[in-house]
N, C-alpha and C positions, 0 to 999 in steps of 0.2 A: 787300953787305948784302941786295940784292934776291934774289940766288941763294940765300942762306941762308933767306930768308923763303919763297921758292918751294919749297925742299926741305922746310922745316918744314911747310908747308901740305900738300904731297904726303904726307909721313910721317903727318901727322895724319889725312888723308882715308883712308889705307890702314888705320890703326889703328881709326878709327871704323867703317869698313865691316866689318872682320873681328871687331869686338867688340860691335857695337851689339845684336845679338840676345841675347848673353849678359847684357849690362847690362840690357836690357829684361826678360828673364826674372826677374832679381833684383828689378828695380823693380816688376814685376807682383806678385811675392810680398809685397813690402813694402807696396805701395799697395792691392792687392786689386781693382783695376779697370784696364781697358786705357787709358782716357784719361789718368788720373793717372800711370800707368806710362810712357806715351809722353812726357808733359810732363817727368817726372823724368829720363828718359833724355836728352831733348833739353837740359835744363838742365845735366845732368852733362857732356854732350859740349861744350856752350858754355863751361862753366867750364874744361874740359880744354883746349879750343882757346885760350882766353885765356891759359892758363899752360902751353902745350904745351912750351915750352923746358924748364921744370922737370919736367913729367910725363914727357917722353921721356927725360930724364936719370935717372929713377928706375930702381932695379934691376929692378923688376917693374911696368911701366906698367899692366897689368891690375889688379893689386892697388891701385895708386894710384887708378885709375878707380873701383874698388869702394869705396874709402874716400871719395872725393868723392861718389859716389852715396849712400852710407849717411848721411854727415853732412848732405848736402843734404836728404835725406828727413826726418831727425830735426829739423833746423832748421825746415823747413816745417811739420811736425806741431806743433812747439812753438808756432810763430806762430799757426797755425790754432786750436790749443787755447786760447791766450790770448785770441784774438779771440772765440771761441765762448763762453768762460766770462764774458767781459766783457759779452756782449750777450744771454745767455739763461740760463734755468734748466735745470740738468742733470738729466735723468731717465735711469733705466737703460734701455738699448736693449731692444726686444722680442726675445724668443728666436725665432730663425728657423733652421729646419733644412731644408736642401735635400735633394732626393731622391738626389743624386749625392754620392759621397764627396768629390770635388773641390770642389764647391760648399760642402759642409759644412765642409771643412777651411779654405777661404778665409774663410768666415763666422766660423769659430772663431779664425782668425788675426787677423781684423779686430777681434775683441773684446779682444785683448791690447793693452796700452799700447805706443806706438810703439817705445820703446827695447827692451822685452822682445821685441816682434815682430822687430825688427832682429836681436837676439841669436839668436833661434831660426832665422831665415832664414839668417843668416851661418854659424851653427854647424852646422846640419843640412842645409840646402839647398846652400849653398856648400861645405860640408864643411871649414870652417876649424877649426883647433885653438883651444882656449880662450885661449891666449896671444895669438894673432893677433886674435881677436875683441875681447879686452880692449884691445889697442893701438888697433884701429880706433875703438872707442867711448870711448877714453880713460877706462877704469875698471879696477878690479882684476880679477884672474882669479877671485877668490872671488865677486865680484859677478856675473860671467858665469855661473859654475857655479850659484849660487843662483837667479838669475833664470831661467836655462834650466830648472832643475829645477821651479821653481814654474810656469813657463809650460807645460811639458810635462804637469804634473799637471792644470792647467786644461784643456789640450787633450784629455787622456784623459777627463776628466770630461765635457766638452762633446761629444766624439765618441762616447762610450759604446761601443756594439757595432758602430760603423761599421767598425772594423778587421776584423770577421768577413767583410766583403765584399771584402777585398783578397786577392790571391793571394800566398802565400809560396813562395819557391823556394830 
C-alpha cells in the first residue's frame, strides 16, 4: 500500500509540474487577476491530489483537471455573489477602458457573468468544441451556443475598434 501511495504521489507531482502553467493560464482568464488565478490553480491541484486515484484513471487527466478548475471557479463565484448580494446594494460597475488591448479584453471579460465567461474562455481560449463545453458545464449545447454568441456580441460592443490594433496574418 505504501509503494502505491508513493507512486501515486510521484505521478501526481509529475502531472502537477507539467500542467500547472496551463491550468494557471486558464485560471487567469477566468479570474482576471493573478492572485485569484494562483489560488484557483492551487485549489484545483489540491482537489486533484485528494482524488488523484480517480483523476489519474481518467482517459484524459488534463481534461479532468480543467473540469475541476472550471467547476471550482463557478462554485466560488456563485458563493461570492450570494455573499455580495446578501450584504450590499448592487450598482453597475464603472466603465473602465485600459490603453492596451489585453487590459481592455480582460476588463471586458470580467464584465461577463461567471458562467458566460467560463464558456467563452473554454470555447475560444481552450479551443474546446461546443459539446465538450456543454459537458463540462453541465448544460445543453444550445445554451453554450447562445451564451457564447451573446457574450461575443457584448465583447465586440465593449471592445469597439480595439480589434483594429491587432495584427491579422
